[in-house]
Steps between C-alpha positions, in 0.01 A plus 500: 500500500329168467322572830340808323347300210192379687439861607513624142269224382251586767515868405452419128197292574353771722548770231362278229194417702453864581521598129255232407263640758550847353456369141168342599384825649599686185319242272192514719505880491529500118217248470260697718606825335419355163160380629427844641623671185280290268200547723506875447389440133174347386692263263805287527853637463533306167191641342582856615844457343344378176275804492802726553680320217210576269514864612877527432521307185227704326638847600243551775675793674577683173219398271174390667200725507388358842810430706534276808616617839727213594507606864126409532317171501453342152125494555509879454689478171320606182346200310573233769238287664581265785300224653600263788861618491546449123494729203191398300486788248752726322335769279753745360318576179601818327750590777802570269699182575805484284751217436498125474209298615568462872613144588421535869127479408551128523543531881134537578357152541149621600471767232153501333503816290796655318447818284813660361321635191565829319856540606840494331614146590711315253657155447324167533307356791659151451452305830429797717126445527476130437516413875212735597247223489242689713469781239147568381585833325804579291518836313836588342348676199633825351869449570807412282526130593644254249522128434231233519313506833333168451740290718484754782123536508371152395553347848272757660178305455307711762519812289168669436649811336788517253615827346815486301421742211692785359838355561752348259413140573513238225296188553625179342156347532228719633256204525741319738500815712123495531447133579543502876258769632143372517395774754631786303270810513734774367743460208714777340694398194523839337798568274627145502538442130167304446373481142203274594295432808679209689328158468499429875336831589162336443565267803521798737116510549532688832661801336331832580764739364717446186745746345633407156583857389796615291549171318431412135196283537325397182355150560372244750250733663265202541723399795350791690144381460502258807604778734144580603604637841715767338403855605802693377675456161775707342577458131640839438804545274450191279423660160155341483255626238195384699407387851518117468149356462620200713463726801118470476489235768679715754170646630646573846740755358475842669829650370637480148808682364544480127689825459806545274370270229398571141120535520317720247167358402299176573723409791251486792223253418589284805422781736128410471584185705704675765214673670663513848786724384552791733852608375591510135806643332512550120773761516780543240332339204375642167132541594303770322167457676344338801401128431128434508562199731589745787133559564466138625733571790251634752730449795794689344660746748836578342564552124841579362499580124792748503759528220266414217330695219166591671355830390128465607214265554492552874116462502541130427642455856198628678355151569801443728315622807760377747793670333715683759833545317580558131846564346493676157858629497686547177214470257377734224237693698477859371293796617270528800488264803284199385159571651402129514768446766305725736195271490643207693359521853772286661798634305767613745809526274558593139845548342526679173866590490674536174209592273407839340219620722431865536217737588297525818569247770163367623398574852387150584813302409581184713677543832830371340551664169828503306525746215867567452669511159191631317440832343322698779605860536598682821167691504293178454682330788479813714128527438444149625719543811319817599176298530664338804363154437581239768699236315723230633762562224485724204818478292542761220868566457683481266302599188601495134475768237600581143542233231818314404703723275806473278740787468766493224847650540828468318820396664673810640186712453265621771172355616219606735261242642145624571230442754159662548479612863618845596477727803708617795305267732676196355840352561644334191746208477613333181605136481724348231445135407177536695662459844828692514430838646678786329588845636238669274221674698333709226181440319681374191824306475764666287811329354741746348716245319346153445730204552439135411399410848220760500297304254261332743170547687426777746219577739423813704347510849293801586446495876256714686366524855228711645363532856130440490264569798532148632802341333802554279450425137819360335511399140779391262412538134722300264486570129493202270852426359651738251769332286799672355582350154792565269377692192425859395571754761191648670540836334515341160158333524320801641406734207183651650701736716754777418731653757672832403725676500791268543744623615302735730581778738206614717200303384425173327165460308287190431288483191231237454189478286358164601591442863409663833788572725454360852837581655856602402823383666855621454790280614877535497699219345537330842123455519442775761163672466540875466166632370147357526203699367215505263572757225586524129766762580767397755727755670856365501683824562612386847670192365875492447628439143488128431308222322163410652203266432146623476227236552145585398206297642197480273205267457725306262765436765831661593722650223852616559746726311851633562564877482797727561481795737750768393 
């Protein structure tokens, strides 16, 4: 046996050496395989993995608007830019990302631009971005991020654009945050809890775009005066009663947004200094007339003065020869289309939605004209469409009609809610609480036994479509809300009409001395429409014996009574 030991030792050494040789071959194969595998992508395996981690952690496959095909090279993926084998830009703005702020963002050492704005990201950014020292643009605005971002962003001294607005950030010291970015050209601090303009903002003399909207600014506007390179300024949503006069030095401004404030009168004196303005928004204030200072803005192209109390004075805008767009939505403009708006040679778009315009629609309206939610009739709209004008966009539906109305009804009693449009061409739909569609499809809405939950607001949609020679005309007409209120029943407050006999057998008669009858409806107690006609004598002989409701439409509205058919 001892003579066999050397043989076994020799065999062991031979096998071991053979296995080592095999192991080397396996390792070399894995190494070269990894090299070949990584070379099939335009970036490293590590950066590709980091991108996939972003995709997975923010519900990419389930949630994103623009998804990635992970079988393809990352250079084809939406929002990704690659240079010299490294990811240099990630732009996934508004792409429906959801979840915590992706920690794998920190894996891109050459990243220069990161835009994850307008998504649903939450949590804090802590140390995730602090290592991205090559960043020149950071936009994480319009998310749900929390905490104080100062420690994460302060080391990024190369930043030229910082947008952190409209999150839930709380800055311990906003001036500390602003002290390290001498090259900053874009800054968004909207909705960050500011009650005064930060002191250190005056040192950012290279700023070209500044967003301080949706704060509660009331002082320190002098700190904006040194920002003479500023071309865009947003001060909307700050409850200002005037445009700060300290802005007079910002003569390079081309865009100013001061909407959603509290302007009424004497608020615009500084506009005489801002003669380069091309874009101005005064929307959502309490303005009753156009400020005289507007005539100084000879370069103005875009004017938004929607959601105010403007009713006229459009001739005062005529000196604005460069005007191309004007928004006049939700004002108090009544009657015909304002003729002064047809005198602007360069006007391409006018929006007049949500006013009370009616009458003939002019033939030479701008190429983009929006007239929905006014008081134009079907025939007025049809007449214009039949002229077959070449327009880029003409929006006319829906329209409004009637006036807001209150109908009284006692608990347990009946109620009938009126609206003015009639005709077999229309399809009717009633909505409770303004947006809950009911099963009612008649011209009026009948409730046989009023319950507590029925006391609310209702609207009716009258929908019509008609095939015209070159297009289909579709219009939805919505009556202004009718409110059902607890009080006297409808029949108890209507004394100008008499319905007899009651009970009745073959006919029911209507007597009135002051009102003209437009239409008469008969419903059963479930609200089903049984009779619809225009007459003072209604034949009910075909109806079975039961209790019914007769609704009489007059110029005074809709009046309802119960009667018994024997």
